[in-house]
C-alpha positions as CSV (number, residue, x, y, z in Angstrom):
1,M,85.3,29.8,46.7
2,D,84.6,33.5,46.9
3,L,87.9,35.5,46.4
4,T,87.8,39.0,47.8
5,G,89.7,41.8,46.0
6,L,92.2,41.8,48.8
7,T,93.0,38.1,48.4
8,I,93.3,38.5,44.7
9,A,95.6,41.5,45.2
10,F,97.8,39.4,47.5
11,I,98.0,36.7,44.9
12,G,99.3,39.2,42.3
13,A,101.9,40.6,44.8
14,A,103.0,37.1,45.6
15,F,103.2,36.1,41.9
16,A,105.4,39.1,41.2
17,F,107.9,38.2,43.9
18,L,107.8,34.4,43.6
19,M,108.3,34.3,39.8
20,A,111.1,36.9,39.8
21,A,112.8,35.2,42.8
22,L,112.6,31.8,41.2
23,G,114.2,33.1,38.1
24,S,116.9,34.7,40.2
25,A,117.5,31.5,42.0
26,V,118.0,29.6,38.8
27,G,120.1,32.4,37.2
28,T,122.4,32.8,40.2
29,G,122.7,29.1,40.6
30,I,123.9,28.4,37.1
31,V,126.4,31.2,37.3
32,G,127.6,30.0,40.7
33,Q,128.2,26.5,39.2
34,A,130.3,27.9,36.4
35,G,132.1,30.4,38.6
36,S,133.0,27.7,41.1
37,G,134.8,25.9,38.3
38,V,136.8,29.0,37.3
39,V,137.7,29.7,41.0
40,S,138.9,26.2,41.5
41,E,141.5,26.8,38.8
42,D,142.3,30.4,39.8
43,P,141.1,31.6,43.2
44,A,142.1,35.2,42.4
45,K,139.1,35.4,40.0
46,F,136.6,35.0,42.9
47,V,135.5,38.6,43.1
48,N,134.8,38.8,39.3
49,M,132.8,35.5,39.5
50,L,130.8,36.8,42.5
51,I,130.0,40.0,40.6
52,L,128.7,38.0,37.6
53,Q,126.8,35.6,39.9
54,A,125.0,38.5,41.7
55,L,123.6,40.1,38.5
56,P,120.8,37.6,37.9
57,G,119.7,38.1,41.5
58,T,118.5,41.6,40.9
59,Q,115.2,40.4,39.4
60,G,114.3,38.8,42.7
61,F,114.8,42.2,44.3
62,Y,112.6,43.8,41.7
63,G,109.9,41.3,42.4
64,F,110.2,42.1,46.1
65,V,109.9,45.9,45.3
66,A,106.7,45.1,43.5
67,L,105.3,43.1,46.4
68,M,106.1,45.8,48.9
69,F,104.7,48.4,46.6
70,V,101.4,46.5,46.4
71,I,101.2,46.0,50.1
72,N,102.3,49.5,51.3
73,V,101.3,51.8,48.5
74,V,98.4,50.3,46.6
75,L,96.8,48.7,49.6
76,G,98.0,51.2,52.1
77,G,94.9,53.4,52.0
78,E,91.5,53.1,53.6
79,N,89.7,51.5,50.6
80,L,89.9,47.8,50.0
81,P,90.0,46.6,46.4
82,T,87.0,45.2,44.6
83,A,87.5,41.8,42.9
84,A,87.9,43.6,39.6
85,Q,90.6,45.9,41.1
86,G,92.3,42.8,42.6
87,W,92.5,41.3,39.1
88,Q,93.9,44.6,37.9
89,I,96.7,44.3,40.5
90,V,97.4,40.7,39.4
91,L,97.7,41.9,35.8
92,A,99.9,44.9,36.9
93,C,102.2,42.5,38.6
94,A,102.5,40.2,35.6
95,P,105.3,42.2,33.8
96,I,107.9,41.9,36.6
97,G,106.8,38.4,37.5
98,I,107.1,37.0,33.9
99,V,109.9,39.1,32.6
100,G,111.8,38.9,35.9
101,F,111.6,35.1,35.8
102,I,112.7,34.8,32.1
103,S,115.3,37.5,32.1
104,A,117.0,36.2,35.3
105,I,117.5,32.8,33.7
106,F,118.8,34.3,30.4
107,Q,121.0,36.8,32.3
108,G,122.4,33.8,34.1
109,R,123.2,32.2,30.8
110,V,125.0,35.4,29.6
111,C,126.9,35.5,32.9
112,V,128.0,31.9,32.5
113,A,129.4,32.9,29.1
114,G,131.1,35.8,30.9
115,T,132.7,33.3,33.4
116,S,134.2,31.4,30.4
117,Q,135.4,34.7,28.9
118,L,137.1,35.7,32.2
119,A,138.7,32.3,32.6
120,K,140.4,32.7,29.3
121,Q,141.0,36.5,29.3
122,P,141.2,37.8,32.9
123,G,140.9,41.5,32.0
124,T,137.5,41.2,30.3
125,L,135.0,41.8,33.1
126,A,133.7,45.1,31.6
127,P,132.5,43.4,28.3
128,A,131.0,40.5,30.2
129,L,129.1,43.0,32.4
130,V,127.8,45.0,29.4
131,F,126.4,41.8,27.8
132,A,124.6,41.0,31.1
133,I,123.3,44.5,31.6
134,V,121.6,44.5,28.2
135,V,119.4,41.7,29.5
136,E,118.9,43.6,32.8
137,T,117.4,46.5,30.8
138,Y,114.3,44.4,30.2
139,A,113.9,43.5,33.8
140,V,114.1,47.2,34.7
141,L,111.5,48.1,32.1
142,A,109.2,45.4,33.4
143,L,109.6,46.7,37.0
144,V,108.8,50.3,35.8
145,S,105.8,49.0,33.8
146,T,104.5,47.2,36.9
147,L,104.9,50.2,39.1
148,I,103.2,52.5,36.6
149,L,100.3,50.1,36.3
150,L,100.0,49.7,40.0
151,L,99.9,53.5,40.4
152,R,96.9,53.6,38.1
153,V,95.2,50.9,40.1
154,Q,95.9,52.9,43.3
155,Q,94.3,56.0,41.8
156,G,91.2,54.0,41.2
157,L,91.2,52.8,44.8
158,Q,91.4,56.3,46.1
159,V,88.4,57.4,44.0
160,S,86.2,54.5,45.0
């Protein structure tokens, strides 16, 4: 099977989105389970539980940003990527794909702990958010890394 550079590039873009989205699905799912238990005891805590549940979902959005960046910016010019450039795109998409997947799951675990914290001490949303945002930092760094690497690949495409 002869993979063209364009096909390989699409594989990289899909990897970035799918892995980050899968991690987000797991992360938001486990927080949703924990939050549902808290809300069943005290419906007034719904908004706080929803905020905590939404946090692990951001990695899926970051993966989507990477996918759209590949399609619209990197591949938006006249030159199609060579096979080597296609593999560069795959590698450039790896940071958000891998870190997005793992960080969404771990952020979900941190947010589950936050649901327990809020169940016992209702006024503690801010500390729960801070703990979750620390994990988010690495997803943001992964997205920025992916975008910087993709810009370098795009520069190579413009030259060729």
